[in-house]
C-alpha positions in Angstrom: 134.1 170.3 -89.9 134.5 173.4 -91.8 131.6 174.3 -94.1 132.8 174.4 -97.7 131.6 177.7 -99.1 131.9 177.8 -102.8 132.7 181.1 -104.5 129.8 182.4 -106.6 130.4 181.1 -110.1 129.8 184.4 -111.9 131.6 186.5 -109.3 128.2 187.8 -108.0 126.5 188.3 -104.7 125.4 185.1 -102.9 122.1 185.2 -100.9 121.2 182.1 -98.9 117.6 180.8 -99.0 117.3 178.6 -96.0 120.0 175.9 -95.8 119.4 174.3 -99.2 119.6 177.0 -101.8 121.4 180.1 -102.8 120.7 182.8 -105.3 123.6 184.5 -107.0 123.0 188.1 -108.0 124.9 189.4 -110.9 124.8 193.1 -111.9 125.4 194.4 -115.4 125.4 198.1 -114.6 126.0 199.5 -118.1 123.0 197.5 -119.3 120.9 198.3 -116.2 120.4 194.6 -115.7 120.3 192.4 -112.7 120.5 188.6 -113.0 119.6 186.0 -110.4 120.9 182.5 -110.7 119.3 179.8 -108.4 121.7 177.3 -107.0 122.0 174.5 -104.5 123.6 175.3 -101.1 127.1 174.7 -102.4 126.6 176.8 -105.5 127.7 173.8 -107.5 124.5 172.9 -109.3 121.8 175.1 -110.9 118.3 174.6 -109.5 115.4 175.1 -111.9 112.4 176.6 -110.4 108.8 177.0 -111.6 107.7 180.6 -111.0 107.6 182.7 -114.2 108.8 185.7 -112.1 109.4 187.0 -108.7 109.6 190.5 -107.2 112.4 192.2 -105.2 111.8 195.5 -103.4 114.9 197.7 -103.5 115.3 200.4 -100.9 117.0 203.4 -102.5 118.1 206.5 -100.6 115.0 208.5 -101.7 112.5 205.9 -102.7 111.6 202.2 -103.1 111.6 200.4 -106.4 110.2 197.0 -107.3 112.3 194.8 -109.6 110.4 192.1 -111.4 112.8 189.2 -112.2 111.4 187.2 -115.1 112.4 183.7 -116.1 114.9 183.6 -118.9 114.7 180.5 -121.2 118.0 178.9 -122.2 117.7 176.8 -125.4 121.3 175.5 -124.8 120.3 173.8 -121.6 116.7 173.1 -122.4 115.5 175.5 -119.7 112.2 177.2 -120.3 109.9 179.5 -118.4 108.5 177.3 -115.6 111.8 175.4 -115.4 114.8 177.6 -115.3 117.5 178.8 -112.9 118.0 182.2 -114.5 115.9 185.3 -113.9 116.5 188.9 -115.1 115.3 192.4 -114.3 116.0 195.6 -116.2 115.8 199.0 -114.7 117.2 202.4 -115.5 118.3 203.1 -111.9 120.5 200.0 -111.9 122.9 201.8 -114.2 123.8 204.3 -111.5 123.1 202.5 -108.2 126.1 200.6 -106.9 124.6 199.2 -103.7 121.2 198.9 -102.2 119.1 197.0 -99.6 116.6 194.6 -101.0 113.9 192.2 -100.0 112.8 189.2 -102.0 109.1 189.4 -101.6 108.4 185.7 -102.2 110.1 182.9 -104.2 109.1 179.3 -104.4 112.0 176.9 -104.9 111.1 173.3 -105.5 108.0 173.4 -103.2 109.4 175.6 -100.5 108.3 179.2 -100.3 110.7 181.8 -99.0 109.2 185.2 -98.1 110.7 188.5 -97.1 114.3 187.5 -97.6 116.3 190.7 -96.9 119.8 191.2 -98.2 122.1 194.0 -99.3 123.7 194.2 -102.7 126.6 193.7 -103.3 127.3 192.2 -99.8 124.8 189.4 -99.8 124.1 186.9 -97.0 126.3 183.9 -96.3 124.4 180.8 -95.2 125.5 181.3 -91.6 125.1 185.1 -91.3 121.5 184.8 -90.2 122.1 182.9 -87.1 
């Protein structure tokens, strides 16, 4: 059976977390903003998670930067800090950096902790690329 891989809903970069979850990374370069949406493995349903923030280490050509992605409440869906699928980071260097290697230091998704998840932006990691 062919695995059905859904396209990232916001046209962003998909990064698999184990077999059950994916994060879609969406860059708004003019605003210097990076968004992370947490999804199920098919990218069909948002997954709300409890951490108020998580950190990503970005490796730039001349240095490393830590992006802190903070939970963004969404009154329209009733999401709040402690129960949301959307996280956002803002950094000046995002306005000029088109691609970078990154590591999610640690993120807890519904009771499972994923540590040191490496990916490249904007390429991402498909669910089967790690095998």
